[in-house]
C-alpha positions as YAML, in Angstrom:
chain: A
units: angstrom
residues:
- id: 1
  name: MET
  ca: [5.27, -19.70, 39.12]
- id: 2
  name: PHE
  ca: [8.53, -20.88, 40.62]
- id: 3
  name: ASP
  ca: [10.44, -17.86, 39.35]
- id: 4
  name: GLY
  ca: [8.69, -15.68, 41.95]
- id: 5
  name: MET
  ca: [9.87, -17.98, 44.70]
- id: 6
  name: LEU
  ca: [13.39, -17.97, 43.28]
- id: 7
  name: VAL
  ca: [13.51, -14.16, 43.09]
- id: 8
  name: GLY
  ca: [12.09, -13.88, 46.61]
- id: 9
  name: GLY
  ca: [14.67, -16.34, 47.90]
- id: 10
  name: LEU
  ca: [17.49, -14.38, 46.27]
- id: 11
  name: LEU
  ca: [16.22, -11.16, 47.86]
- id: 12
  name: ILE
  ca: [15.92, -12.79, 51.28]
- id: 13
  name: VAL
  ca: [19.40, -14.32, 51.14]
- id: 14
  name: GLY
  ca: [20.87, -11.02, 49.96]
- id: 15
  name: GLY
  ca: [19.11, -9.11, 52.74]
- id: 16
  name: ILE
  ca: [20.26, -11.57, 55.41]
- id: 17
  name: TYR
  ca: [23.82, -11.35, 54.07]
- id: 18
  name: ALA
  ca: [23.75, -7.53, 54.16]
- id: 19
  name: ALA
  ca: [22.28, -7.50, 57.67]
- id: 20
  name: ALA
  ca: [24.86, -10.02, 58.93]
- id: 21
  name: ARG
  ca: [27.68, -7.78, 57.70]
- id: 22
  name: ALA
  ca: [26.28, -4.75, 59.52]
- id: 23
  name: SER
  ca: [27.57, -3.54, 62.86]
- id: 24
  name: ALA
  ca: [26.44, -0.83, 65.23]
- id: 25
  name: THR
  ca: [29.15, 1.57, 64.03]
- id: 26
  name: GLN
  ca: [28.98, 0.87, 60.28]
- id: 27
  name: GLN
  ca: [26.39, 1.62, 57.66]
- id: 28
  name: LEU
  ca: [24.53, -1.42, 56.41]
- id: 29
  name: THR
  ca: [26.53, -1.33, 53.20]
- id: 30
  name: ARG
  ca: [28.84, 1.07, 51.44]
- id: 31
  name: THR
  ca: [27.77, 3.04, 48.41]
- id: 32
  name: HIS
  ca: [29.36, 0.84, 45.75]
- id: 33
  name: ARG
  ca: [27.86, -2.31, 47.26]
- id: 34
  name: ARG
  ca: [24.49, -0.60, 47.51]
- id: 35
  name: ARG
  ca: [24.78, 0.45, 43.86]
- id: 36
  name: TYR
  ca: [25.49, -3.15, 42.80]
- id: 37
  name: TRP
  ca: [22.61, -4.43, 44.91]
- id: 38
  name: SER
  ca: [20.25, -1.87, 43.36]
- id: 39
  name: ILE
  ca: [21.33, -2.85, 39.85]
- id: 40
  name: PHE
  ca: [20.87, -6.53, 40.75]
- id: 41
  name: THR
  ca: [17.37, -5.89, 42.11]
- id: 42
  name: LEU
  ca: [16.51, -3.86, 38.99]
- id: 43
  name: ALA
  ca: [17.50, -6.87, 36.88]
- id: 44
  name: LEU
  ca: [15.38, -9.16, 39.07]
- id: 45
  name: SER
  ca: [12.42, -6.80, 38.74]
- id: 46
  name: ALA
  ca: [12.79, -6.78, 34.94]
- id: 47
  name: TRP
  ca: [12.78, -10.57, 35.01]
- id: 48
  name: LEU
  ca: [9.61, -10.62, 37.16]
- id: 49
  name: VAL
  ca: [7.80, -8.27, 34.77]
- id: 50
  name: ALA
  ca: [8.82, -10.25, 31.67]
- id: 51
  name: SER
  ca: [8.55, -13.75, 33.15]
- id: 52
  name: PRO
  ca: [4.84, -14.36, 32.45]
- id: 53
  name: TRP
  ca: [5.47, -14.11, 28.72]
- id: 54
  name: ILE
  ca: [8.90, -15.77, 28.72]
- id: 55
  name: LEU
  ca: [7.77, -18.75, 30.80]
- id: 56
  name: GLY
  ca: [4.32, -18.89, 29.21]
- id: 57
  name: PHE
  ca: [1.99, -18.31, 32.14]
- id: 58
  name: SER
  ca: [0.49, -15.05, 30.87]
- id: 59
  name: ASP
  ca: [-2.84, -16.87, 30.35]
- id: 60
  name: SER
  ca: [-3.24, -17.09, 34.12]
- id: 61
  name: THR
  ca: [-4.36, -13.55, 34.93]
- id: 62
  name: ARG
  ca: [-3.70, -13.67, 38.68]
- id: 63
  name: LEU
  ca: [-0.18, -15.07, 38.31]
- id: 64
  name: MET
  ca: [0.63, -12.61, 35.54]
- id: 65
  name: TRP
  ca: [-0.54, -9.55, 37.48]
- id: 66
  name: ASN
  ca: [1.22, -10.75, 40.63]
- id: 67
  name: ALA
  ca: [4.53, -11.00, 38.78]
- id: 68
  name: VAL
  ca: [4.06, -7.65, 37.01]
- id: 69
  name: ILE
  ca: [3.00, -5.73, 40.13]
- id: 70
  name: CYS
  ca: [5.74, -7.24, 42.33]
- id: 71
  name: GLY
  ca: [8.31, -6.50, 39.63]
- id: 72
  name: ALA
  ca: [7.10, -2.91, 39.28]
- id: 73
  name: VAL
  ca: [7.22, -2.28, 43.05]
- id: 74
  name: LEU
  ca: [10.69, -3.80, 43.26]
- id: 75
  name: ALA
  ca: [11.86, -1.68, 40.31]
- id: 76
  name: ILE
  ca: [10.52, 1.51, 41.89]
- id: 77
  name: LEU
  ca: [12.17, 0.84, 45.27]
- id: 78
  name: SER
  ca: [15.54, -0.16, 43.85]
- id: 79
  name: GLY
  ca: [15.44, 2.70, 41.31]
- id: 80
  name: VAL
  ca: [14.76, 5.26, 44.05]
- id: 81
  name: ASN
  ca: [17.55, 3.77, 46.14]
- id: 82
  name: LEU
  ca: [19.96, 3.93, 43.21]
- id: 83
  name: LEU
  ca: [19.06, 7.52, 42.30]
- id: 84
  name: VAL
  ca: [19.17, 8.83, 45.87]
- id: 85
  name: THR
  ca: [22.46, 7.08, 46.58]
- id: 86
  name: GLU
  ca: [24.01, 8.47, 43.39]
- id: 87
  name: HIS
  ca: [22.71, 11.96, 44.20]
- id: 88
  name: LEU
  ca: [23.79, 12.13, 47.87]
- id: 89
  name: GLY
  ca: [27.11, 10.32, 47.71]
- id: 90
  name: HIS
  ca: [28.98, 7.88, 49.87]
- id: 91
  name: ASP
  ca: [28.18, 8.59, 53.50]
- id: 92
  name: GLN
  ca: [25.04, 10.72, 53.45]
- id: 93
  name: HIS
  ca: [22.46, 8.07, 52.59]
- id: 94
  name: PRO
  ca: [22.10, 4.72, 54.40]
- id: 95
  name: GLY
  ca: [19.83, 3.27, 51.69]
- id: 96
  name: PHE
  ca: [16.18, 2.28, 51.43]
- id: 97
  name: VAL
  ca: [16.73, -1.22, 50.09]
- id: 98
  name: ALA
  ca: [19.41, -3.22, 51.88]
...
């Protein structure tokens, strides 16, 4: 139950950090930072999907499906961001996920 709040907090702090570093003339992040962020969010999404069974709350159907669905959505968004960034290159794609 608390792992969802921890993952959400990490995503919020990371998003605020990325937004604070942005300026009107720069992209939100550069490609290598975006790649690391996407890999980090993929790892967080894997944790969310696996956490009901690792932490033992898979008996609670609502909590389990919440973790699995949130993890799947996060994995899809960060995977698309990673693939599009890798395909387009450094300066052509500003990124979907900060």
